N, C-alpha and C positions, 0 to 999 in steps of 0.2 A: 410589532417592531421592538427589537431588543433595546433596552435602556443601557447606556454606557455610564457607569458610575465613576470612571476615571479615565484619563487619557491613556493611549497605548503607546509604548515605545518600541523602537525597532530592534530587529535581530542583531543589527550591528552593535547596538548598545548592549544587548545581552551578551554577545561574544566578548566585547571589551571588558565588561565587568566580571565575566566568568573566569578571566585570568587572575582576578584579584577578589576571590569570593570571601570578603570579610564584611562584618556588620557595618563598619564605618562607610564603606562604599555604597552598600545597599540601602542604608537608612535614608538616603536622599530621595529615594523613590517611594511612591505611595504603595499601599498594599496591592492594589490592582496591577500596578506596573510590575511588581515582583512576580505576580502570578503568570506573567507571560513566559517565564522560564519553564513552565510546565506545558506550554502549548506551542510546540515547535514542530508539528507534524508536517508531512510532505505537502499538504495543501493549505498551509497557514498563510494568510495575507494580513499584514499588520498595519493597515491604514484605515483611518476613520471614514474615508470617502466611500468605502464599500460597506454600506449599511445593510440593515435587514428590513427595509421597507417592504411591505407586502410579502413577508417571508413565507407565510403559510400558503398564500395564493401561488407564488412562484414555485414552491416545492411541489405542490400538488400537480401543477402543469408539467413540471419536469418528469415526475414519476409516471406520467401517462405516455411519455414518448416511447414509440416502438423502436426496438433495436434495429430494425431494418431501415429506419428512416435516416439514421445519422451515424456514420463512422468517420474517424479522423484519418483514415487511410483507404486506399482502393483495394478491392478484392483482387487477389492474384489469379491469373488464368490457370495457374498450376494446381490450385486447390479448390475444394468445395467447402462451404460453410453452412452449418445447420444449427438453428436454435434448439437448445435442449433445456429441460427442466428436471431436477431431481431434488430429493429432500435430504436435509442433514438429520442428525439424530435427535434434534429438537423439533423436527417436523416442519421446519422452515423450507419453503421452496426456493431452491437456488437456480438462478437463471444463468445459463452459459452458452457459449458458441463452440460447436464442435468443428474443428478444421481437420481435413484429411487430404492426402494427395489425390489428385483426380484419377490416377492410374492404380490406386490401391487395390490389392487383391484381398477381398474380405473373407476368402476361404482360408487365409493364413492368419497367424497370430503376429501382431506388431507391437513394438514398443510405443509407449505413450507418455506424454508429459502434461502436467496440470500447471496452469499459469495464473497467479494471483495478481491483482492490480496494485498500483501505487495506493497509498493510504487515502481513501476517499475517491479514487479513480473508478472508472468503469471499463467493462470489457471491450467497449468500442474504441478505446484509446490504446495505450501502450501494451496492455496484456494481449489484446487482439493482434497487434503487430508481432509480438513474440510467437503467439500461437500459429499465425499464418506462416511465418518464416520457418518455424520448426516443422510444420506440415510440408512445406516445400522441400524439406530435407528428408522426408520420409516418415516422420512421426505422426501418430494420432495425437492431436493436441486439443485441449479445452481451456478457454479463457472464461472466467466466471466473475460475476458480481457478488461481493460479500453480502451476508445477511443484512437486512434492513436498508440496503443501499442499491442504487441502480434499479434493475428490473427484478431483483430477487425479492422474496417475500419478507415478512417480519414486521411486527408493529410493536411500539411506535416507530416511525421512520427515522432514519439518520442516527440510530443508536450505534455505538462502537463498543465492541466487546472483545477483550483479549481471548477469552475461552472460545467464544462462538466463532470468531474469525479463524482460529486454529482448527476448530471442528470442520469448518467449511472446506478446508483442504482434504481432510479425511473423507468427507462426503463426496468430493470429486474423485477420489480414489475408488470409492464404492461404485460410482457411476462408470468410470472407465473400465474397471474390472468386470463389470456386468456385460460389457460388449463382447460379442462372440469373436471379434477380430482383434481384441487386445490381449496381450500376454500378461497375466496378472503378476508374473515374476519380473516384469520389465516396465514398471511405472515409476516415473520420476516427477519432481516438482521444481518449479521456478517461481521465486517470489521477487517482485520488484518493489523497491522502496519499503514501505511499511509491511507489505506482504512477504518481504524477505524474512523478517523476523517470525511471521506467522508460519511460513513454510518450514523454517528450521525447527520451530517449536512443535509442529505436527510430526516432523521426522523423529524428534526425540522419543516419541511414544508409539508412533505408527510405523512399524517395521515393514509395512507394505510399500512404503516410499523407499526405493532402493538407491536413489541418488538425489541430491538436492543442490540447487544453485540459487544464490541470492545476489541480485543485481542492485547497485545503489541502495543498499540496505539501510533502513532506519530501524533501530530498536525502540519501538514506541513505548514500551514499559519503562525503559531506562530514561528516556528523555522526559517523560511525564513525571516520573518520581524524582529524578535527580537534576532536571533542568538541562539546558544546553551546555554541553561539555562538562556535565556534572557540577555546574556552578551554583546549585541551589543549597541553601542552608536549611537546617531542621526547622528554624523559626519560619522561614518562608513557606516550607511545605505545610506546616501546621496552619499557617494563616490561609493558605490556599484551600486546604481541606475544610476550614471553617466557612469559607466563601461557597464552596461546592455544597456543603451541608445546608447552608441557608438557601441556595438555589433549589435544592431538592424539595424543601418545604414550599417554595414558591411554585414549583412544578405541581406539587400535590394540590395546592390551593387553586391553581389556574387550570388544572386538568390538561396541561399541555407542557411538553418538555421544551425548555429554552435551548435554542441552538447557538453555536458560535457564529460569528459573522461569515456570510457566504461570499462567493465570488459574484461579479456582475452576472445578471441573468441573460446577457447577450455579449458576444465577443467584442472587445474594444480594439482600437487600432494601434495603441502604443502603451508602453509601461509608464505609469504616472511618475513625474519627477519627484525626487526626494526619497525614493524607496531604497532601503539598504540592499546589498547585493543578493542576499538569500531570498528576501521577499520579491525582489525584481525577477529573479530566476523563476520562481513558482508562478508569478503573474504572467510572465512571458509564455509559459506553457498552458496553464489552465484558463486564463482569462482572455487570451488572444486566439486568433484563428488557428494557430499551430496545434493546440491540443484541446480547445474548447469543446465541451459537450454539455448539453443542458442537464443531464443526469449527474454530472460531476460538479457539485456546487461548493465543495470545500468546507462544508459545515457538518458538525456533529452535535449531539446533545451535550451540554456542558457537564452533566453528571456522569457521562461515560468515562470521564477521567478516573473515577473511583476504581473501575475495573483494572485499568492498566497500572495504577499506582499500587494495587494490592497483589497483582499476579505477575511477577517477572517472567518474561518469555523464554530467556535463554539460560536458565539456571542449570540445565542438564545437557548443554550442547555437546559436551564431550562424549555423551552416551550414544550419539548418532553413529560413532565408529563401531564396527569397521565399514559402515556405509560411507561413501565419499561426500565431501562438501566442497563446493566451488563458490568462492566469493569473487564478484566482479565489481571493480570500482573505477571511477573516472579519476584521472590524475589530478584534475582541478575540482573535484567534487567536494563541497563543504561537508558532506556526510561520510566521507571515507573513514573517519575515525571509528564509526560503528563497526564496519566490516573488519578493520585492522585489529580492533580489540577482540571481536568475536573469533577471528582467525586464531589469535593467540590462545584462546580458551578451548577451541575445538581440538579434537584428537585426530590423528592420522587415520585414513588418508584425507588430506585437505590441500587446497590450493588457493592462493590469492592472486588474481589476475588483474593487472592494471591496464586501462585503456588510455593511451597518451592523449593529452589535451582535452579530454572529455570532462564536462561538468556533470552534476547530479542528474539533471533532467535530460541531458543528451542521451543517456542510456534508457530513456523511455521510448524514444521514437526515431532517433537518428540511425537508420539501418546501415549507413556507411561506417558508423562507429561501433554499434553493438556487435560484439564478437560472436556472431552466430556460428561461425566455423568452430570456435572454441567450445561453445555449448554443444554443438553436434558431436565433436570428438569426445567430449566429456561423457555425454550420455551413451554414445556408441560403445565406448570402452566399458562403462560400468553397468550398462543395461544389456550389452552384447546383443543388440537387436539385429534383425534382418531388415535392412533398409530397402526402400523402393528406389529404383533407378529413375 
């Protein structure tokens, strides 16, 4: 059970003070409170009621769940789904689901797309919804679990790594390109939330990714190093790194990595009262029936933050050009500033597409809002694929 050395404050408070990032405002908060500015990933729940009782027991049980036992959506009659496994360059076995149109002609070469999950999510949730819908539109599609998470391999569990999560995209390209029915010159990538940043980072160096789309993107390296809306001071960052360094010693002594607080181990009926809007939104998806999955617990090892704070993801985003980039954001998404800023940094060809009235999590699973027609036209144009009717 994780020990809490100080109370946690809400994202609403984080945002309020990020608009006035001076020492006078921040000094009224304890060191631990300040640290929350570095932990605003897509799966963060900032309430003490979500403890880590029986953390190891619950985590082991979750990791044993078979992919075939639980999806947050129904399999379409228009597609087939097959569990696949392949290794990344670190030798970690990546677990994915391969979606294809039922009437696909495997004697021909087809365009393919690789889909990454929201940060800490699993392939049985939003990534699978994207893969299925793209397969319905004629693409070969793979949704995958990142290393150390879901059904993918890697020890210790629940590690988060900027470099390895980016590599997982390139490993997916390896797998797709090895299929006889996939055209190696027509492979694209879609990243949702945190994996939006990973997909873009992979495309910066992997020219085999011919087109990339990021939906409801979070730049995890930026938010962890600079805080929510870049509101972290150098003093706060250094204080946090001191805390992480101390935690790493504790992990060494205990022989077990400490995790951040997880979501409830079973879906709940309602969002707890008193949560700020951002925390409420994530709780609505991950902790309730809408998006709950036992393999998606919303927790990572505390010391994983070192990786993100040391390795910026999008430093070379302009070098993706002349390959195209599509950013998709919700009009009401709290995360839209990540995509808007990345769009400004990216070189042409690029496009920023806004979905009216959509929140951040709505672009995980609301098929009536997710612009699949836009994604289809984007990849059709830039991959120039032969689609299945």
